[in-house]
C-alpha positions as CSV (number, residue, x, y, z in Angstrom):
1,X,-46.4,6.8,-54.6
2,X,-48.3,9.6,-56.3
3,X,-47.6,9.9,-60.1
4,X,-46.6,13.6,-59.7
5,X,-44.0,12.7,-57.0
6,X,-42.7,9.8,-59.1
7,X,-42.2,12.1,-62.0
8,X,-40.3,14.6,-59.8
9,X,-38.1,11.9,-58.5
10,X,-37.3,10.7,-62.0
11,X,-36.4,14.2,-63.1
12,X,-34.2,14.7,-60.1
13,X,-32.3,11.5,-60.7
14,X,-31.8,12.4,-64.3
15,X,-30.6,15.9,-63.3
16,X,-28.1,14.5,-60.7
17,X,-27.0,11.8,-63.2
18,X,-26.4,14.4,-66.0
19,X,-24.5,16.8,-63.8
20,X,-22.3,14.3,-62.1
21,X,-21.6,12.4,-65.4
22,X,-20.5,15.7,-66.9
23,X,-18.0,16.2,-64.1
24,X,-16.8,12.6,-64.2
25,X,-16.3,12.7,-68.0
26,X,-14.5,16.0,-68.2
27,X,-12.6,16.0,-64.9
28,X,-12.5,12.4,-63.8
29,X,-13.3,11.0,-60.4
30,X,-10.3,12.8,-59.0
31,X,-12.5,16.0,-59.2
32,X,-14.4,14.6,-56.3
33,X,-11.4,13.9,-54.1
34,X,-11.7,15.9,-50.9
35,X,-15.0,17.3,-52.1
36,X,-18.1,18.1,-50.2
37,X,-21.4,17.6,-52.1
38,X,-24.6,19.2,-50.8
39,X,-28.0,18.0,-51.7
40,X,-31.1,20.0,-51.0
41,X,-34.4,19.3,-52.6
42,X,-35.6,22.3,-54.6
43,X,-39.0,22.0,-53.0
44,X,-37.4,22.3,-49.5
45,X,-35.7,25.6,-50.1
46,X,-37.1,28.2,-47.8
47,X,-40.2,26.1,-47.1
48,X,-39.4,24.5,-43.8
49,X,-40.2,21.1,-45.4
50,X,-37.7,18.3,-45.2
51,X,-37.4,15.0,-47.1
52,X,-37.9,12.0,-45.0
53,X,-34.7,10.3,-43.9
54,X,-35.4,7.5,-46.4
55,X,-35.9,9.9,-49.3
56,X,-32.8,11.8,-48.5
57,X,-30.8,8.6,-48.1
58,X,-32.0,7.4,-51.5
59,X,-30.7,10.5,-53.2
60,X,-27.4,10.4,-51.3
61,X,-26.9,6.8,-52.1
62,X,-27.6,7.5,-55.8
63,X,-24.9,10.2,-55.8
64,X,-22.4,8.0,-54.0
65,X,-23.1,5.0,-56.2
66,X,-22.8,7.1,-59.4
67,X,-19.3,8.2,-58.4
68,X,-18.4,4.7,-57.3
69,X,-19.0,3.5,-60.9
70,X,-15.8,5.4,-61.8
71,X,-13.8,5.2,-58.5
72,X,-15.1,3.4,-55.4
73,X,-12.4,4.8,-53.1
74,X,-13.3,8.4,-53.9
75,X,-17.0,7.7,-53.7
76,X,-16.5,6.3,-50.2
77,X,-14.5,9.3,-48.9
78,X,-16.6,12.1,-50.5
79,X,-18.7,14.0,-48.0
80,X,-22.4,14.3,-49.0
81,X,-24.4,16.6,-46.8
82,X,-28.2,17.1,-46.6
83,X,-29.6,20.6,-46.6
84,X,-33.4,20.5,-46.6
85,X,-34.7,22.1,-43.4
86,X,-32.6,20.2,-41.0
87,X,-33.8,20.8,-37.4
88,X,-33.6,19.5,-33.9
89,X,-36.5,17.1,-34.6
90,X,-35.1,15.4,-37.7
91,X,-31.3,15.7,-37.4
92,X,-30.7,12.4,-35.5
93,X,-32.7,10.4,-38.0
94,X,-31.0,12.0,-41.0
95,X,-27.5,11.5,-39.5
96,X,-28.3,7.8,-38.9
97,X,-28.5,7.2,-42.6
98,X,-25.4,5.6,-44.0
99,X,-24.8,8.0,-46.9
100,X,-25.7,11.3,-45.1
101,X,-22.4,12.6,-43.8
102,X,-23.6,15.9,-42.4
103,X,-25.9,18.8,-42.9
104,X,-26.2,22.3,-44.1
105,X,-28.2,23.9,-41.3
106,X,-30.2,27.0,-42.2
107,X,-32.7,28.7,-39.9
108,X,-32.2,26.2,-37.0
109,X,-28.6,27.4,-36.7
110,X,-30.0,30.8,-35.5
111,X,-31.5,29.2,-32.4
112,X,-28.8,28.1,-30.0
113,X,-30.8,25.4,-28.2
114,X,-31.9,23.8,-31.5
115,X,-28.5,24.0,-33.0
116,X,-26.9,22.4,-30.0
117,X,-29.3,19.4,-30.4
118,X,-28.3,19.2,-34.1
119,X,-24.6,19.3,-33.2
120,X,-25.0,16.6,-30.5
121,X,-26.9,14.4,-33.1
122,X,-24.0,14.8,-35.5
123,X,-21.5,13.8,-32.9
124,X,-23.5,10.8,-31.8
125,X,-23.9,9.6,-35.4
126,X,-20.1,10.0,-36.0
127,X,-19.3,7.8,-33.0
128,X,-21.9,5.2,-33.9
């Protein structure tokens, strides 16, 4: 892994840790009950670039595991969605990841055919 990428990942983990710890300490795990959490890499916003399924899964797992330290039941039921340039080509692989519960679809939602592929991928993952 490139040193620059390793540094970015470390900063991201620290950011997620600090933010979620703040909520957990002030509001408790109950603040996440019925919650939907969205994760989108800053570098993916408006670029058309997406994290690999493994990269996205690693961050989603980190978020879920962090909540689980306080309340495993809430961590299991919280919905964590990925929002980094989800499209017809990568949706199925993203949805196949165990901690990715859905997606925030941007530009691909404006193309009916592409969006239909994404919806079908989500349905297939839910039934798997």
